[in-house]
C-alpha positions as CSV (number, residue, x, y, z in Angstrom):
1,M,4.7,19.9,-37.5
2,P,6.9,16.9,-38.3
3,D,8.4,15.3,-35.2
4,P,12.1,15.6,-36.3
5,L,11.6,19.3,-36.9
6,Y,9.8,19.8,-33.6
7,R,12.6,18.0,-31.8
8,T,15.2,20.1,-33.5
9,L,13.4,23.3,-32.4
10,V,13.1,22.1,-28.8
11,W,16.8,21.3,-28.6
12,L,17.7,24.6,-30.2
13,D,15.5,26.3,-27.6
14,Y,17.4,24.6,-24.8
15,R,20.8,25.4,-26.3
16,L,19.9,29.1,-26.8
17,A,18.6,29.2,-23.3
18,V,21.9,28.0,-21.9
19,V,23.6,30.9,-23.8
20,F,21.2,33.8,-23.3
21,T,19.5,33.0,-20.0
22,V,22.5,31.5,-18.1
23,G,25.9,32.1,-19.7
24,L,25.7,35.6,-21.0
25,P,23.8,37.2,-18.0
26,L,26.3,35.6,-15.7
27,V,29.2,37.2,-17.6
28,L,27.4,40.5,-17.7
29,L,26.8,40.4,-13.9
30,V,30.5,39.8,-13.2
31,W,31.5,42.5,-15.8
32,A,29.1,45.0,-14.3
33,A,30.2,44.3,-10.8
34,L,33.8,44.8,-11.7
35,R,33.0,48.0,-13.5
36,R,30.8,49.1,-10.5
37,E,27.8,49.9,-12.7
38,A,25.1,49.9,-10.1
39,A,22.1,50.1,-12.4
40,M,23.3,47.1,-14.4
41,V,24.2,45.1,-11.3
42,R,20.7,45.7,-9.9
43,L,19.0,44.8,-13.2
44,L,21.0,41.6,-13.5
45,T,20.5,40.7,-9.9
46,I,16.7,41.0,-10.3
47,Y,16.9,39.0,-13.5
48,W,18.7,36.1,-11.7
49,K,16.1,36.1,-8.9
50,V,13.3,35.9,-11.5
51,A,15.1,33.4,-13.7
52,S,15.5,31.0,-10.9
53,L,12.0,29.8,-11.9
54,L,13.6,28.3,-15.0
55,A,15.9,26.2,-12.9
56,I,12.9,25.0,-10.8
57,T,11.2,24.1,-14.1
58,V,14.2,21.9,-15.0
59,L,14.2,20.2,-11.6
60,L,10.5,19.2,-12.0
61,L,10.9,18.0,-15.6
62,V,13.7,15.7,-14.5
63,D,11.1,13.6,-12.8
64,A,8.5,14.3,-15.5
65,R,6.2,16.4,-13.3
66,P,3.5,17.9,-15.4
67,L,3.6,21.3,-13.6
68,G,7.0,21.8,-15.1
69,F,5.5,22.3,-18.5
70,A,3.4,25.3,-17.3
71,L,6.3,26.8,-15.4
72,G,8.4,26.6,-18.5
73,V,6.1,29.1,-20.2
74,L,5.6,31.3,-17.2
75,A,9.4,31.4,-16.4
76,Q,10.3,32.8,-19.9
77,V,7.5,35.4,-19.8
78,L,8.6,36.6,-16.4
79,M,12.3,36.7,-17.4
80,V,11.5,39.0,-20.3
81,G,9.3,41.2,-18.1
82,S,12.0,41.4,-15.4
83,V,14.5,43.2,-17.7
84,W,12.1,45.9,-18.9
85,F,9.7,46.4,-16.0
86,W,11.6,48.9,-13.8
87,V,11.2,52.6,-14.6
88,D,14.2,53.7,-12.5
89,L,16.6,51.2,-14.0
90,N,15.4,51.9,-17.6
91,E,16.1,55.6,-17.0
92,E,19.5,54.9,-15.6
93,L,20.4,52.6,-18.4
94,A,19.2,55.1,-21.0
95,D,21.5,57.8,-19.5
96,L,24.6,55.7,-20.0
97,P,26.8,56.3,-23.1
98,P,25.2,54.1,-25.8
99,W,28.4,52.9,-27.4
100,R,30.4,51.9,-24.4
101,P,31.0,48.1,-24.6
102,L,29.1,47.1,-21.4
103,P,25.9,49.2,-21.8
104,L,25.8,48.2,-25.5
105,T,26.2,44.5,-24.6
106,V,23.5,44.8,-21.9
107,R,21.1,46.5,-24.3
108,T,21.8,43.9,-27.1
109,W,21.2,41.1,-24.6
110,R,17.9,42.5,-23.4
111,W,16.5,42.6,-26.9
112,A,17.9,39.2,-27.8
113,L,16.5,37.7,-24.5
114,S,13.1,39.3,-25.2
115,V,12.8,37.9,-28.7
116,L,14.1,34.5,-27.8
117,G,12.1,34.4,-24.6
118,L,8.8,35.1,-26.3
119,L,9.5,32.7,-29.1
120,G,10.6,30.1,-26.5
121,A,7.4,30.7,-24.5
122,A,5.3,30.2,-27.6
123,L,7.2,26.9,-28.3
124,S,6.8,25.8,-24.7
125,A,3.1,26.5,-24.9
126,S,2.8,23.8,-27.5
127,A,3.5,21.3,-24.8
128,L,0.9,22.5,-22.3
129,S,-1.3,19.6,-23.3
130,C,1.2,17.5,-21.2
131,L,-0.4,19.0,-18.1
132,G,-3.0,16.3,-18.4
133,G,-0.4,13.8,-17.4
134,Q,-0.2,11.8,-20.7
135,L,3.6,12.1,-20.7
136,D,4.2,9.1,-23.0
137,R,3.3,11.2,-26.0
138,P,6.2,12.3,-28.3
139,V,5.6,16.1,-27.7
140,C,6.1,15.5,-24.0
141,Q,9.0,13.2,-24.3
142,V,10.9,15.7,-26.4
143,W,10.8,18.3,-23.7
144,L,11.9,15.8,-21.0
145,E,15.0,14.7,-22.9
146,A,17.4,17.6,-22.1
147,P,16.5,17.9,-18.3
148,Q,16.8,14.1,-17.8
149,R,20.1,13.9,-19.7
150,L,21.4,16.8,-17.6
151,H,20.3,15.1,-14.5
152,L,22.2,11.9,-15.4
153,L,25.4,14.0,-15.7
154,V,24.8,15.8,-12.4
155,A,23.9,12.6,-10.6
156,R,27.2,11.0,-11.6
157,V,29.1,14.0,-10.3
158,F,27.0,14.0,-7.1
159,S,27.6,10.3,-6.6
160,F,31.3,10.7,-7.1
161,V,31.6,13.6,-4.7
162,F,29.2,12.7,-2.0
163,G,28.8,8.9,-2.4
164,A,25.0,9.1,-2.6
165,D,22.4,8.9,-5.3
166,L,20.6,11.9,-6.6
167,T,17.4,10.3,-7.8
168,P,14.8,12.1,-10.0
169,T,12.3,11.9,-7.2
170,L,14.7,13.7,-4.8
171,T,15.4,16.3,-7.6
172,A,11.7,17.0,-8.0
173,F,11.3,17.3,-4.3
174,I,14.0,19.9,-4.2
175,G,12.2,21.6,-7.1
176,Y,8.9,21.7,-5.2
177,V,10.6,23.2,-2.1
178,A,12.3,25.8,-4.2
179,L,9.0,26.6,-5.9
180,V,7.2,27.2,-2.6
181,A,10.0,29.6,-1.6
182,Y,9.8,31.3,-5.0
183,A,6.0,31.7,-4.7
184,V,6.3,33.1,-1.2
185,G,8.8,35.7,-2.4
186,L,6.7,36.6,-5.4
187,L,3.6,37.0,-3.4
188,Q,5.4,39.2,-0.8
189,W,6.5,41.5,-3.7
190,L,3.1,41.6,-5.3
191,L,1.1,42.2,-2.1
192,V,3.5,44.4,-0.1
193,R,6.3,46.0,-2.2
194,F,4.6,46.6,-5.5
195,P,1.6,48.5,-4.2
196,R,4.0,50.7,-2.2
197,Q,6.9,51.2,-4.7
198,G,5.3,50.6,-8.1
199,R,7.7,50.0,-10.9
200,V,10.7,51.1,-8.9
201,A,13.3,48.3,-8.4
202,G,14.0,49.4,-4.8
203,E,15.0,46.5,-2.7
204,F,13.5,43.8,-4.9
């Protein structure tokens, strides 16, 4: 694949991620909370817990940590799974009137997230060779551009507000701490709650 085309696809993936994995689900969560739609609030709350792995990925890529490339694939697969996995929530959503604006928007978002998430995971998988640590290659640098530019912007705001530097190394350290907390929570669910509750959202 020509480098300009690949770079365009990667940047398109980042931009679509901002819309469909951050902006729209945040709007839907607020909307559902205001309408007191319990099933949708639970679904979106679970989604945000799972999707936090994508934020951790960005934190690690800021400092060009190879683990971030693997987490980028895993995060998108888990996010897609998180919006379809729960039997009780699927049944509650299916019982809602199909043409009401909020349920219709949530259903449309779930399908759009699924398609874009799986395509994004496939595109991210093309950079798994970066796990070897040879990050000076073009395919690796393309994936690092957006997180590092975002970090420059956040670092300026951080410096202005707190009068301190937010270095890439510190950002990656925060990412590793968050990753440990994420892994502990995921293992607790896999080993304790899932065997007991199955595909019921419960207190996830």
